N, C-alpha and C positions, 0 to 999 in steps of 0.2 A: 391466363391475361395478366399482365403484371402491371401495375399502378406508376404514372409516370409520377417519381415522387421530386422532381426538379421543377414542377408545376406548383407554384403555392396553394393554389384551391385544392389540389389533391392532397398535401401534406397536412391541411385543414382537415379536408375530410378522413383523411385516413386518421388523424388526431382523434375524431370524435368516435372512431368506430370502438375506443377503448371504454367508452361510458359504461357498458354491462361490468365491463371489468372493474372498474374503479367503484360501482356501484355492490359489488360482491365484498369490497375491502383489499382490493389488489392495489400494493404500492410500489411497483416496481415489474418493468417487461425486458424480457429477455429475447433480443431480436436475433435468432440463429437462422444460418441459413440464406440471410438478407443479402445472397446477391444473385442476377440473373443466371438460374441455370435450369438446363433441359436436358430431357432425355427424347430419343427418338423409342419408337414401339420396340420392344414393349416398355411401359411406363415404369418406372422405377429403378434403384440401382443397379439391374441387369442390362437395363438401356444402356444404347450406344449414346454416350455425351454429343451433344450439337450444339454450335453456336447460337447465341440470340443475335437476330439479324443485324449485323452491324450498322444497317444504313436506315434503322429504324428512329423517324424522327422522336426528339425527347425536348423538355424544356417550356416555357411559356413562349409564345408566338413571336415577340420582340426581340428574342433571345435565343431562338431554337438551334439545337444542333443536333447531332446523330448519337446513338448509342455508343460508336466507336471511340468519339472523342469522351463519353461522360459515364463510360463505364465503371469509373474505380469509385464515382460520386453516388452509386446506386445504393449503396448499404449505409452511405453515412448519412444521405438525403431522409433513407428510411428512419435511421436513428433519429434525426432530427425533426422528423414529423411526430416521432413517438414522444420525445419529451417533451418539443410544445405543446402536442394535445394533452399529456399529464399536467403538466402546469396548467392548464385552461382549466381542466377538471377538476383539478387538487390544488385550486392557487394558495391554499393555507399551509401545505405540509409540501415537502420535498419529495420527490420519487425517484428510485433507482432504474438508470437505463444501463442494460449491457450488449453491445454487440458484437458480433461475427466481423464484420467486414467495415471498413472505415477508411478514411483519409485523412490528409492533413489538416488540422482542425476540428477533428472528431471529438478531440476533450471537450469539447464546447458543450455536445449534449450527450456523452454516452462515456461509460467505463467499456474498457475492451479485453478480450482475453486471446489467447495466443492460438485458440483452434483445437483441433482432436491431435493432441499430443500421444505418446504411447507409455506402456508401463515398463520402462528400459531406463538402466542408470543413464544412457546417452542422453535422454529428455531432460532428466533433473539437471542434468550438467549444462544442457544448453537454455535452460530457464532464465539463467543468471545475465547472461549477454543479451539473450533478446528481450528482457523487460526494461533492460538497463538502456539498450537502445532505444528501446519506445520513449523512455522517460527523456533521452537527449533530444528525441524527435520532438518533444512537446506532450505526448500521451503520455500522462501520469498515474492514471488512475487504471492499472495493470496487472493482469495476473495469469497465471497457468493451471491446468487442473492439476490439483496435488495427487501423487499417486498414479496421474497417466490416466487418460481416457480410453482407451484401447488397449486389452490385456488383462495381465493377472498380476499386481505386483507381490511382491516377496515382504514378509513381515519386517526386515532390514530396510528395505528400498523404500515403504511406507512411512516408516520412520523416520530415516533421513530426509524425506520428502516435507514430512510435515514440519522438521525442523528449520528446513529452507523457506516453505511455504509462510511460516511466521512475519516473514519479512517482506512477503509480498503486497503491494498495496492493496490489491484484492484476492483476499484468502478464500480461496474455497476448495473443498475437496470433490471428483465429480469424475464417473466412470461410467462407460456405455451399459445399455441394458443388458448386452449377453455377456459381459465379464462377471469375474466372481465378486461377492460382495467385499466392497472396500470401506467398511466403517472400523472405525479404532477398536473395538473390541473385538472384532472378528481374527485377529492378529493375535491375540492371546494378553495376558496380563500385564506383561512387561512392556509391550508395543503401547498397550492402550495409557498407560502412566506416563509414559514418553511423549504422548499425543496430548494428554491431559495438561500436563507442565507448559508444554511449549504453546497452545490455547490459550490458558491461564496469563502466561508472559504477554501473548497478544493483547488480552484484555487490560493489562496492567499498563503497557503503552499506550493507550489509546488517545492519552490527552498529549504526549508525542508525535504520533501519528495524525491528530487531528490537527494540530499546529502545521505538519508538513504539508497537508492537503491544504490548508488555506494559504501555506507561502507557492504552493504548485498552482492554485487558483487565480495568484493576486500576481506572481511573477513568472511561472512558466518553469520554475525550477523541478526538477526531478526529484520522487520521494524516494526511489531505490536508485543508487548513482554507483557510477565505477570509480576506483581509489582517484583515475586520474582528475576526476570532477575538483577535488579538493587539494588535488598535490599535482598540479599543472607544470611542476617545475623538476619531478621526479621522473626520470625515463624507465626505470623500473615498473611503475604506474601503466605505463602506457598499453601493454599487452597482457596487464594482469585480470583476466576475465573472471576467477574463480573465487574472487575475493569482491565483496559489495559492500557499501556504506548504506545504511536507512538513517537519512536527513547526513548532517554533518559528523554527528557525534557516536554511531554504534557502527562495529565495524564487526560483519560475520565472514570467517571461514570455513564454508560449509565443506562436510563430507560427500562425496558424490560418485562413490566406489564400492565395490561391496568387500566388506572384510577388512576395512582401513579403519584404524584407532589410532594412527600418528599422523600427525599432516603438518607439513612444514607452511608457515603463516608469514607474510611478509608484513613488516610495521613501518610504515611510513614516519617520517621526523618525528620527534616529540616525543613523550612520554604516554603509554599506553598501559590502562589498566584491564586485567583479567575480569571478566564480569561476574563470572562464577566466583574465584576466589579473592580476588582485589590484589593479587599479585602485578607489580610493575614491570615495563618492560620498557628498554630505551629505545626509540626508532631509529629509523634508516638501518634496518637489520633484518635479518630472518632469524626465525627460531621454530622449534619442533614442539607442538605442544599434544597433550595426551587427550584424544577424542574416541572414549567409550561410545558404543551406541547411544548412551543417555546424554551423550553432551556434541554439542555443535558451537564449535569454538566462538567466542564472541568478545570484544572489547573494546573499551572507552577510550575515547582520547582526553587526555589532562585536562582540566579546566571544562569539560562537559556538565550541563544541569540538566538531567533526564526527571521528567515529572511522572508519576506514576500514580493508576488508581487502585482502588482495591479490586479484587478479584469478581465478577460477576459473570452469571452465566447468560445474560444478555445487556445491552446497552442503558437498556431503561429498567433494570431490575429494580434499582431503588436507587432515591437520588447520590450524588457523589458527596459525600460528610465528611472524606476524608482525600488529600491529596499528599504524596509524600514527593519530597524534592531529592533525589540521589544525586551529590553534588562531588564532583571528583577535582580535589586539589589542584590547583594551578591556577592559570587564567583565562577567562572564558563568560560569556554571557548566553542568554537563550531567552525569548520572548513568548510566552505563553500565549496562544489566541482560545477566544471561548466564545460561544454561543448555544442558543438554546438545543442546537444539534436536530431542528424539527421543521422550522417554518424559515419562512423569508426575511423575517423580520431585521436578520442583518445586514440587510441592503440600505436600511433607513437608520442603522445606527447602533440597533441592538447586539452589540458584539461587545468584547471585554479582551485586553490586553497586558499581560503583566511582564515585566522585563527583571529578570534576574542577573545578578554577576556576580563574580568570585574572583578574590584575586590574593593573592599572597601579601602578609604585613610586613612589609620592608623592613619596618623600624625593629622588628623582634625578631629573635634567633631562636626563637622555639619551633618556627614551622607554620605559626598559626594560620587562620587563612579568616578572612572576612566575606559574608554573604551578604550583599544589598539587593534589597526588594524595591523596587520603585513601584510607585502609587499608579493603583488599576487604573488604565484608561477606559474609556468607553462608556457607552448607557446600561448595558446587561450584567444583571447582579447574579452571580453565581447563587447556589444553595448555602447556608451556614455551613463552615467547614472547619476542619482543623486542619493546619497545615505541619507536617514536618520535615524539618530539614534535615539530611543525614549526610555530612561531609563523610566522605570513606577513609579511615581511618583517624577521623578526629573526634566522631561522638554524633549526638543528634539533638536540636531544638524546637519545641513545639508551639505553637500559637494558635490562636483563632484569629481568621482570617478575616477582618475588614473592609480591605482593599487598601489599607494606609501603607506609605514607606516603611520600612526597618532594614537594620543593621545588624545581624546579628555575628559575633566574633566565635572562633573554634580553636 
């Protein structure tokens, strides 16, 4: 029997079925295989696949249709039922919902992953355009199974995939029960160290990522973006699928072939900084960059302002009493969004935004930079914290963040 999730009363009933799970402390639900899929006898995977009856009626009486018309909505309405049910049962805390099946608008209810991929280099390569296309379609909270779901990843493949996975809006490693173990330490000390470095970078970038999620939720902008999104007048970006932007500022050129330690990178117009070395490159050009197994080529646009948190083992390990702003000389601005990360109070004003700007001092000949910090907006107050403003190549300054405006010269 399949619930008819197009009917509001069925969605309400389904949401209530999560009560026991919520009582046990569950804060997130993964809706897997949530499409009507049936096998003739013998039941299970060996059985012959058969169609769900396409003439089966679905939906409320006043707008009833058939399964032939509504098939693609089935998984989406299940995700909606789950999300709405969790919000009723956990009204003071946000829940996590993940769905395998969805349709246009699924981003209102759930995160999405791309299904059962394989532990092959081709699937690592395909993940970039797949997730970018989902983002351009309005579905921003997306991810792939790092390392591949089916099959056995090699040490090199897993390391490279973890580097790329650091960019995924939803980052998780996952594999099927019959595959070999895929924990980072299984692949030896070198790969474990690489995985740790990129997972820690992910945690450091959480203030940047959280702001991108806010932007996605309020404007529909993707989190992971193809280069053409920000460089629509550059034809060289149109078919460039193997480089991606995380937000407007960070560009990655991942390695997705075995044995590769050099790769060609296209830099669009402007000045770009190497994330690892700080070396500058003039854009609208190709460069060849060294990419040993430990390094995923990563670049930052001039004028970028990247907020960084301390490394933590999980997001609520301790209050974020330090914030580092990594500023790249040039002209640019960034608005940092913050709230408590747990409740729905942001809907009634418990949020905060702080806008940072960097620009060159035209009246000076020493290449000095000014960083302007606008007064914090909104009703939410962060924990007392020390802010370090680091302008690449110029030095750093620190202050206690009280939400007031400031002007710093470097």
